[in-house]
SEVEXPA-467624 format. One record per residue (C-alpha): residue in three letters; y negated, x, z. Coordinates in steps of 0.05 Angstrom, whole numbers, plus 5000, padded with zeros to 4 digits. Example, Ala and Ser with C-alpha at 12.3 -4.5 7.8 and 13.67 -1.06 7.14 Angstrom:
ALA509052465156;SER502152735143;
% end
This chain:
MET290961773544;GLN293262143482;THR293562803521;LEU297762443575;GLY302462183522;ARG303462863491;TRP304863153560;ALA310062603574;ILE313462723508;ASP313463473518;ARG316563403587;SER321862893564;GLN323963343507;SER324063963552;TYR328763633603;THR333163353548;ARG333964043517;MET335264333587;PHE340663833599;HIS343663993530;ILE343664733547;PHE346864583615;VAL352464163582;GLN353864703530;THR354165233584;ALA358464823630;SER363364693573;ALA363565453558;ALA364765603631;ALA370465083634;ARG373865433578;LEU373366103619;THR369666443562;PHE366366913611;LEU373067273616;ASN372067493544;SER370468263548;ALA363968213510;VAL361367623550;PHE363767923616;PHE360068563602;VAL353568163590;LEU355167773654;ILE355768423696;ARG349268683669;GLN345668043684;ILE348468023755;TYR346268733766;PHE339268583741;THR338367903776;ALA342268023842;VAL342668763855;GLN336169083833;PRO331868613874;LEU335268793940;THR329869303958;LEU324468793947;ILE328568273985;PHE329468734043;ILE322068904050;THR319868184041;ALA325067934090;LEU323068454141;ILE315568284137;ILE316467514135;GLY321867534188;SER317767964235;VAL311867504230;THR316066864237;VAL320167114296;HIS314067394331;ILE309966754324;LEU315566264339;LEU318066664401;GLY310966714427;ILE309665964419;LEU316365714445;ILE316666184505;SER309666004525;LEU311365274521;GLY317765384562;ALA322065154503;TYR326565754511;GLU332865384494;GLN330065154426;ILE328665834400;GLY335165874358;GLU334165154330;TYR327165274307;LEU328565964276;ILE334865734240;ARG331365124212;ALA325265504189;MET329066094159;LEU335165744128;HIS332165094108;GLU325365324081;ILE323266044081;ALA329366404052;PRO331165953993;ILE323965873972;THR321966603978;CYS328266843943;THR327466343886;LEU320166553877;ILE322267293874;ILE327567113822;VAL322566703782;LEU317367263780;ARG322467793765;SER328567513727;GLY325866833704;THR320067133665;ALA324567683637;THR329967183614;LEU324866743580;THR321467323544;GLU328367623525;VAL330966963495;ALA324266843458;LEU324367543428;MET331767433407;LYS329466783372;ILE323467113337;ASN327567723315;LYS332867263285;GLU338167513332;ILE339966803349;ASN340866643275;THR345167253268;LEU349766993324;HIS350166333289;SER351866663222;LEU357367073255;ARG359866443289;ILE358866703358;PRO356966113404;VAL349966223434;ALA352065813495;GLU357666313510;TYR354166983495;VAL346966823514;PHE346566213561;LEU352966293603;PRO352067003631;ARG345066893649;LEU346066213682;LEU352066483722;ALA348067093744;PHE342466643770;LEU347466183807;ILE350666783839;ALA344167153855;GLY340666563889;PRO345366423947;CYS347267163957;LEU339967403961;SER338266824007;LEU343867004055;CYS341667724056;PHE334567494067;CYS336467084127;VAL340467634160;ILE334968164149;ALA329367684171;LEU332667424234;PHE335568084261;GLY330268564231;GLY324768104253;PHE327268144326;PHE327768894327;THR320869004295;LEU316568504335;GLY321268034372;PHE322968524428;MET315768494451;HIS317367814483;ASP321067664545;ILE327867574514;ASN333468094503;PHE337668134440;ALA343967854473;ASN340267204491;TYR336867174424;LEU343467244386;THR346766724431;ARG341266224416;LEU341966344341;LEU349566274343;LEU349165634384;ALA343865334336;VAL346765494269;GLU351464954240;VAL355464884174;SER350164394149;ASP344764914157;VAL348565424113;ALA350364864064;ILE342864684056;LEU341165424046;LEU346465513992;GLY345264843960;LYS337664953954;SER338665653927;VAL343765443876;ILE339764843851;MET333065213849;THR335465843815;GLY339665443765;LEU333565043746;VAL329465693740;CYS334665953689;LEU335165313650;VAL327565263642;ALA327265993621;LEU332765893569;GLN329765253543;ARG322665533537;GLY325166153506;MET329165783454;SER323165333438;VAL319265933408;GLU319165903332;ARG316366493293;SER310166803325;PHE309867303382;THR303566943406;GLU307866353426;VAL311266773481;PRO305666783532;ILE304366053519;ARG311665863533;LEU311766323593;ILE305865983625;GLN308865283609;GLY315465513638;MET312365793703;ILE308465123714;GLN314764723702;ILE318965173748;ILE313865083805;THR313964343795;LEU321464313798;ILE321764753861;ILE316864293897;THR320963693872;VAL327463983900;GLU324064143965;VAL321463433973;ILE328263133957;PHE331763564008;ASN326563384062;VAL326862644045;PHE334262564042;
% end
């Protein structure tokens, strides 16, 4: 019971701090502080690290997952005579589920862990205190560039993932089935709707935003010792996975 109570208190404090970081960052964004040359330089670096460098990994992952998904779904639906539903099933599987979750997990493992560790080391090395002493707002210089980079990277990488998976998947394994590319493309275009793209973008923005907020909060919670970093990293990853599952359930229910 005592352990459960400590867990509940830790979670409530964590989410309260996350909300506080979000409010501070949103306030800084509303003041357009990212247009400041120093902040803008950090933002560009964060976008490059979070959204540009993973493109090779996204391409390979999308091609593999897309090939398997297209091959399996085409085989099942064509064998069942559900030829006209090929586009609907592929769009729903890729845009609603596979792309946002896969891209978020890649961002978690690559950028989420890096952000948490970086902020934790800044806290331990007194860099955060130095910013405070120089009257440089941490929300503007540390939080804002990283959160914006995550919010930009999520939907952009998810869109790239969908295009590569749907088209690359057909050209690698999909051509083996009794359907040509023109019919395949027609089925996809007839099936995709604005709501499908909205769900893709919405899931990606919410999931990656939560990833960044957890990383920032857990990194800032480190006090003095380097041994705290792996502990906060594990706690952060568990919390992120929990939030991703929660977002997925909410989207599926509502």
